[in-house]
N, C-alpha and C positions, 0 to 999 in steps of 0.2 A: 504494500500500500504506500502511495506517495501523497503527502499532504504538504502544500507549499504555503508559506506565510502570505497572508492577505492584508491589504491596506484598505479594505472596504467591508461594509457590513453585508454578509450573505443574505439572500432573499428566501432561501429554502427551495421548495419545488414550485415552479411556475406552471400554472394550469391555464391553458387557453381553452375556453368552453363556449357553449352556445349563447350565454347571457353576459359574458364579460371575461375579465382576466383576474385570476386569483393567485395568491401565494399561500403556501402552507409549510410550516416548520414540522418535520416529522413528529407525529404524536400530538400535534396541536390542532386548533381549529383553523379553517381556511379564512383568509382575509381578502375581501374583494378590493382590488386596487384600481380597476377600471370597470365601470358598469355600463350596461345599455347597448353593448355592441357584441356581435358574434365574432370571436377570435378563433382562427383556425391554424395559426402557426406561431411558434415561439422558438427562440434560440438564445444561447448564453455562452460567453467565454470571458474568463478572467475579469470579472467586475462590470462587464457590459452586457446588458440584456435587451432583447427586442421582441416585439409581438406584433402580429399583423391581423387586421380585421378587413375582410373583403368589402369593397365598396366604401370604406370609411378611411382607412389609413394605417399608419404604423406608429407604435409607441416605443420609446427608448428609455431605459433606466441606466444612467451612467454612474451609479453608486450613490445617488442622492434621492431621486424620486422618479416615478413614471411620468412621462410627458409625451404628448403627441408631437412627433417630429416630421411627419409627412402625411399629406392628405391624398387619398386616391384608392384604387382598387388593389390593395395589398394581398396577393395570393400566397406569397412565401416570403420568409425573412431568413437571413443568414448572417451570423457574426463570425468573422474569420479570425484566426490567431494573430494576424497583423493589425487587427483593430478595424478593418474595413467592414462596413455594413452594406448589405445588398437587399433589395426588394424586387421580387418578381411581380410584375404588374399584369393584371388580367388581359390587357390589350397586347401583351407580348414584349413590352419594354422591360429593360433591366436598369435600375437606378442604383447608384452607389454613393455612400458618404465616407469620407476619409477623416471627418472631424466630429465623430460621435453623434452624428445626426443633425448638426447645425446647418449644413448645406448638402445639396444632392446634385448629382450629374448623371445624365443618361449615357450608357454605353451603346452608342447608336448602332454598332455593328450587329448587336443581338437581334434587333427588330428586323434588320435586313435578312439575317439568317432565317428567321421565321417566315418572313414574307415570301422568300424565294426558295424555301426548302422543298426538296423533292420528296414526295410521298409522306409529308407531314399529315398526321391525323389528330385533330384537337381532342382533348379528353371528352368523355361522354357528356353530352348536354352543353358543351362549350362551343363557341363559334371560332375561337382562336387557340393556338398553342401558347403556353407561357412557361416561364422558368419556375421549376419546382424546388430548386436548391442550388447553392454555390459552395464549392470547397476549394481550399488552397492546396496546391500540389507543389512538387519540387520546383517546377518552373511554370509560374502563372496560376491560372484558375481553371476549373472544370465546371460546366453547367449541366444540370439535368433539366431538359425541356420535355414537358409532358406531351407526348405525341411526336417528338422530334429527336429523341436520343440525347447523347452526351456530346458536348462541344468544348474544345480546349483553346485557350489563347495564351501566348507567351509574351505578347506585346501590348498589354494593357487594353485589350479589346479592339485593336486596329484590324486584326485578322483572326479568323476562327477556322478551326479544323474539326471535322466531324470525327467522333470517337465512338462508333457504334458497332464495331465488328463483334458479332456474337451477342449483342445486347438487344433486348426488347425496347423499341423506341418509345413505348408508352410508359415513360418513367414516372415514378412517384417521389423519388428522393435519391440523394447521393451522399455518401459519408467517406471521409478520408481517415486513414489510420493515424492515430495520435503520434506515432513515432516514425512511421515509414510513409511519407507523403506520396509515394508512387503507388501505394496500395489503396484501392478504392472498393467500396461496396455500393450497390444500387438496388433499389426495389422497383417493381413495375407490375403491370397487369399479369405477368406470367411468372412472378416470383422474385428471387434474389440472385444477384450476379456479383462476381468478384473480378477485379483487374489488378495485375501486378506491374503494370507499365503505364500508369497515369491515364488509363482509359483507352490505350491503343487497341487492346483486345480484351474480351470479357469471356468468362466461363459461368454457365448457369449452375446453381447449386440446388439439388433436388432431393437428396437422400433423406428420407424420413418426413418430408412435408406432405400433408394431405390436402392442401388448398393452395391456390396460386396467386391471390391478390396480395401483393407485398405492402406492408405498412412501414413502421419505423424500426430502426436498428441501433444497437449500442455495441461498440467495439471495446473489449478489454484486452489491452496488449499483453502478449506473452509468447511463449514458445510451446505450443501454438496459441493463436488468439482464441479467446472465448467470445462468442457472439450471442446477443439476445435479440430476437426478432419477433415482431407482431405480424400476423397474417390474417386474412379474411377469406371466407368462402365466396362472398358476393361483393361486387362493386357497389359504390354508393348509389342509392336509388334515385338521387337527384343531384344536380350540379352543386359541388361544394359540400356535399353531405359526407357522412361517415360510412365506411364499408361495414358490412354486417356479417354475423356469425364469425366472430374473431377469436383468436387464441394466441398463445405465446410459445415460441420455440427457443431452445438453447442449442448452440453448437459448441463443443469443447475443442474443436479442431479447425477453426477458421472457415467453417462452412462446408466441410467434407460430409458431415452427417448432422442430423438434427433430431431432437427429441422434445416432446411436449413438456412445458413447464406446468406443474400442478401448484395451485395457490389455495391452500386449505381445502383440497379436494375438488376445486373448480378448475376447469381448463377450457371453458367456452363461455363467451359473453355475447349479448345481442349486438353490441358495437365493438369494433376493433379496438383492442387496448393500445396504449402508447408506451414506448420505452425510451429511456435516456440513460446517459452515464455522465457523472460530473467530470469536467474536463481535466481535473488535476488529481483524480483518484483512479488507481489502476484496476481495482477489483470490486468496485461498487457499482451497482446498477439499480434503477428504479422502474417500476411498472405501475401505471394507472390503469386499472381494470374495473369497469363498472364504477361504483362509488367508493372504491377503496384504493389506497396507495400502498405499494409493497416495496421492500428493499432487500437486496442481497449484498452481503459483504464478503462473499467467497466466489466471485466470478459467476454468479447465477446458479450455483449448486443448491443453495437453500435460501428460502425467502421468509421474511417476517412482515406481517401486516402492521403498518404504521398509523394509518388514519382511515376513518370510515365517514360516510355521509358527505362525501365530496361531490362537486359537480362532475358529470361525466366529461372527460377531457377529449378535445380534438388534437391536442399537442401538448407535450410537457418538456421542460428543461430544468436542469438542476444547478442551483447556486448555493454551495455549502462551504 
């Protein structure tokens, strides 16, 4: 376990849900921090948190308080290790802030990629493809475009190269390894995929999975990596909704094989669970399933219920 000294007050677990944005300290009661909007995405890294509400905008917490820093159709939010913030917009644009949300700029090449992409298919019920996540790699960044696959830039967005060899283009998210930035994981309509070369090529991981709609993923580095993954049997019934008949899987070997995670005898929920890992802990992971929050301190082998009566989450992030 690695714990680094912090110069900020941690937020606990950040819950993006249908009626607002909440935080909860494990074992405590949830605190509503933004109310009245449906939040579907959240991310956190080293004292900087972000959450997105479709059609409304994005909120940033820079160690002091939550504040709306951008207005618009925020479909995804990403906080990178270098401090850059990204918002995937519903119309296909990607905007970035390098000053903790004070100002924003559009990476214009992304919209051109989506406008002129061959064989792009928008997500179910949507009229356009949009960015579902951004990760930092050894050289540049990689995007997950829902319906358009993975794309890589080394020159600050001036040029983009498609990275979809072996990957389902109907992507839901992308995650980079906390220690090896050339190792990526992605989820899609057809499951979970792994790349060892910054997304140049991908391999699908199937062993032990009984459903195909990929959700969120947590990577616990090691030799080999341990992975926690949420999956669903059915896609969201409406645009922007949650996938249904969800469960949680664990892989002890970097995605070679998977086994169901049992949480006090339960392993199936009406809505897909959410998983996350604190950025500076090697063996800790959290799962929000139904109205409960669970934690593991041994790389997902055993789980402890921390809180009950929580709003059902669309996305979670950990600030501890």
